[in-house]
C-alpha positions in Angstrom: 119.3 78.5 76.0 121.8 77.5 78.8 120.5 76.0 82.0 119.3 78.8 84.3 119.8 78.2 88.0 118.4 81.5 89.5 115.8 84.1 88.9 115.1 87.5 90.5 112.2 88.5 92.7 112.0 92.3 92.1 110.1 94.8 94.4 110.3 97.9 92.2 108.5 100.2 94.6 111.0 99.3 97.3 114.1 99.3 95.1 114.9 95.7 96.2 115.8 92.6 94.2 116.6 89.2 95.6 117.7 86.0 93.9 116.0 82.6 94.2 117.8 79.5 93.1 117.0 76.0 91.8 116.7 73.3 94.4 119.1 70.6 93.0 117.2 67.4 92.5 113.9 68.8 93.7 111.1 69.6 91.3 113.6 70.8 88.7 110.9 70.4 86.0 108.8 73.0 87.8 111.7 75.3 88.1 112.5 74.9 84.4 108.8 75.6 83.5 108.8 78.7 85.7 112.0 80.2 84.2 110.8 79.4 80.7 107.9 81.8 81.4 110.1 84.7 82.6 109.8 87.6 82.7 106.4 87.8 84.3 104.7 91.1 84.3 104.4 93.0 87.6 101.6 91.9 89.9 100.4 92.5 93.4 102.5 90.9 96.2 100.2 90.2 99.1 101.0 89.2 102.7 99.0 86.2 104.0 98.0 87.8 107.3 96.1 84.8 108.6 99.0 82.4 107.9 102.0 84.5 109.1 105.2 85.2 107.2 104.0 84.1 103.8 103.5 86.3 100.7 102.0 85.4 97.4 101.1 86.7 94.0 98.0 85.3 92.4 96.8 85.2 88.8 100.2 85.5 87.2 100.0 85.5 83.4 102.3 82.7 82.4 103.6 82.8 78.9 103.1 79.0 78.5 100.3 76.9 79.8 100.9 74.8 82.9 101.9 71.4 81.4 100.6 69.2 84.2 97.3 68.5 85.8 97.1 69.9 89.3 96.7 66.5 91.0 99.6 65.1 88.9 102.0 67.8 90.0 101.3 67.0 93.7 101.5 63.2 93.2 104.8 63.4 91.3 106.4 66.2 93.2 109.8 65.6 94.8 108.9 67.7 97.7 105.4 68.9 98.7 106.4 71.3 101.5 104.3 72.4 104.4 105.0 76.1 104.7 104.9 76.1 108.5 107.7 73.6 108.4 109.7 74.9 105.4 112.9 76.9 105.6 112.7 80.6 105.3 112.9 81.7 101.6 111.2 78.7 100.1 109.2 79.3 97.0 106.3 77.2 95.8 104.3 77.2 92.7 100.6 76.5 92.3 98.9 76.6 88.9 95.2 75.9 88.7 94.8 75.8 85.0 96.2 76.9 81.7 98.2 80.2 81.8 97.3 81.1 85.4 100.0 80.9 88.0 100.5 81.6 91.6 103.8 81.8 93.5 103.9 81.6 97.3 107.0 82.3 99.3 107.9 82.0 103.0 109.7 85.1 104.0 110.0 84.7 107.8 110.0 82.1 110.6 106.4 82.5 111.8 103.9 80.5 109.7 100.9 79.0 111.4 99.1 77.3 108.6 100.1 73.9 107.3 99.7 74.9 103.6 101.2 72.3 101.3 102.6 73.1 97.8 105.4 71.8 95.5 108.6 73.6 96.4 110.8 74.6 93.4 113.2 77.3 94.5 114.7 79.1 97.5 115.9 82.6 98.1 119.7 82.4 98.2 121.2 82.6 101.7 123.0 85.9 100.9 119.6 87.6 100.1 117.5 86.1 103.0 117.9 89.1 105.3 117.0 91.5 102.4 114.0 89.3 101.5 112.8 89.3 105.2 113.2 93.1 105.5 111.3 94.0 102.3 108.5 91.6 103.2 108.3 92.8 106.8 108.0 96.4 105.5 105.2 95.3 103.1 103.5 93.4 105.9 103.6 96.5 108.2 102.5 98.8 105.4 99.6 96.6 104.5 98.6 95.7 108.1 98.5 99.3 109.2 96.4 100.5 106.3 99.3 102.7 105.0 98.1 104.7 102.0 101.3 104.1 99.9 101.2 102.3 96.6 100.1 98.7 96.6 103.1 96.3 96.9 104.3 95.2 93.5 106.5 92.3 92.5 107.9 91.1 89.2 109.9 88.0 88.3 112.8 88.0 85.8 116.0 86.3 84.9 
C-alpha cells in the first residue's frame, strides 16, 4: 500500500466530509497505525461541553490492536499537545487497550481544559471552516436538547 497522507472525517447525517492530514515528522507512527485501521465504523461524535470546542468519539473498534502501552506512547510521542493551546483542527488519539480507540479533535478556538494527548493529524486548512461549522451545529443541537438524530461520525480513506 502506498503511503497515505490524509483521511476523511465524515458526518453522514450532516452531509459533510473533511480531510485530516499527517503532521510531517510528528507522531507519524500513530498516523500510520490509525490509517491502517480505516475505515472505522460509524460512531457517536460528542461535544465536550465542559472543555469547550472539542469533540470526540469513544470506543472506536480498531481493526488492529494498539501496538504500544499507553505510558509508552506518551513518553515517546513527538508532540503531546494540550488542547487548550493547540491549533484549531488538531486530532489526537488515545487508546486505552487492545482494539479500543478514541479520537479527540479541537474544532474551534475556545478550549478551557489543558487535556494532553499525542497529536497525530490536523484538519487541512481548506476544510477548517467546514469542520468548525459542522461541529458548531452539532454543539448547538446537542446543547439545546434538539431531538434530531444523534451526531454520527465515521473515518475513512
